[in-house]
C-alpha positions as CSV (number, residue, x, y, z in Angstrom):
1,X,92.4,8.0,-37.0
2,X,90.7,5.2,-37.9
3,X,87.6,6.7,-40.3
4,X,90.2,8.3,-42.3
5,X,91.4,5.0,-43.7
6,X,90.9,3.6,-46.3
7,X,88.6,0.7,-47.4
8,X,90.7,-2.1,-46.9
9,X,92.4,-0.7,-44.0
10,X,88.5,-0.7,-42.5
11,X,88.2,-4.3,-43.2
12,X,91.3,-5.6,-42.0
13,X,90.9,-3.6,-39.0
14,X,87.2,-4.9,-38.8
15,X,88.5,-8.9,-39.5
16,X,90.3,-7.8,-35.9
17,X,87.7,-6.9,-34.2
18,X,85.5,-9.7,-35.3
19,X,88.8,-12.4,-34.0
20,X,88.9,-10.6,-31.2
21,X,84.9,-11.1,-30.9
22,X,85.3,-14.8,-31.4
23,X,87.6,-14.9,-28.9
24,X,85.8,-13.4,-26.0
25,X,82.6,-15.0,-27.0
26,X,83.9,-18.2,-27.8
27,X,81.9,-18.3,-31.0
28,X,83.2,-18.8,-34.7
29,X,82.2,-16.1,-36.8
30,X,84.1,-16.5,-40.2
31,X,86.8,-13.7,-40.5
32,X,85.1,-13.1,-44.1
33,X,81.4,-13.2,-43.4
34,X,80.4,-10.0,-45.3
35,X,77.5,-9.2,-42.6
36,X,79.7,-9.0,-39.5
37,X,82.4,-6.8,-41.6
38,X,79.8,-4.5,-42.8
39,X,78.4,-3.7,-39.5
40,X,81.4,-3.2,-37.9
41,X,82.8,-1.3,-40.7
42,X,80.6,1.0,-40.1
43,X,80.7,1.5,-36.5
44,X,84.7,2.3,-37.2
45,X,83.6,4.8,-39.1
46,X,82.9,6.7,-36.1
47,X,84.2,4.8,-33.1
48,X,88.1,3.2,-32.4
49,X,89.2,-0.2,-32.4
50,X,89.2,0.6,-28.4
51,X,85.7,1.4,-28.7
52,X,84.7,-1.8,-30.1
53,X,87.0,-4.2,-27.9
54,X,85.3,-1.8,-25.1
55,X,81.6,-2.8,-26.2
56,X,82.6,-6.4,-26.9
57,X,84.4,-6.8,-22.8
58,X,81.4,-5.1,-21.3
59,X,78.5,-7.1,-23.2
60,X,80.0,-10.4,-22.9
61,X,81.0,-10.0,-19.2
62,X,76.9,-9.1,-18.6
63,X,75.5,-11.6,-21.2
64,X,78.0,-14.2,-21.7
65,X,76.5,-16.6,-18.8
66,X,72.9,-15.3,-19.1
67,X,71.1,-17.6,-20.5
68,X,68.6,-15.1,-21.9
69,X,70.9,-12.6,-23.4
70,X,73.8,-15.0,-24.6
71,X,71.7,-15.3,-27.9
72,X,72.4,-11.4,-28.5
73,X,76.3,-11.9,-28.1
74,X,76.2,-11.1,-32.2
75,X,78.0,-8.8,-34.5
76,X,74.0,-7.7,-35.7
77,X,73.3,-6.9,-32.4
78,X,76.6,-5.4,-30.6
79,X,77.3,-3.3,-33.9
80,X,73.9,-2.0,-34.6
81,X,74.9,1.5,-35.1
82,X,71.8,2.9,-33.3
83,X,72.5,0.6,-30.3
84,X,76.3,0.6,-30.0
85,X,76.4,3.8,-28.7
86,X,73.8,2.7,-26.0
87,X,75.9,-0.2,-25.0
88,X,78.9,2.2,-25.0
89,X,77.6,5.1,-22.8
90,X,76.0,2.3,-20.2
91,X,79.3,1.6,-19.1
92,X,80.7,4.6,-19.3
93,X,77.9,5.7,-16.2
94,X,77.9,2.9,-14.0
95,X,81.8,2.6,-14.2
């Protein structure tokens, strides 16, 4: 369970998620960006790597080619603790 990982593992997992985020969004956030790592690590306390990938994939599908919404494809938005569950649940309901 990722919630039981020590701090180092949590940070490494967060970097892998950020790397995946960069790949999918064609962005270039530093894998050492403390703010992004903090947002992702906070989410990983309650959710899994696969949950994060799911939210990235679904938001990219919706927002990447949307001129207005593409600006919100950033770790601060996707991994906001108050929004993450909404992003995750939205697609579960419409799938």
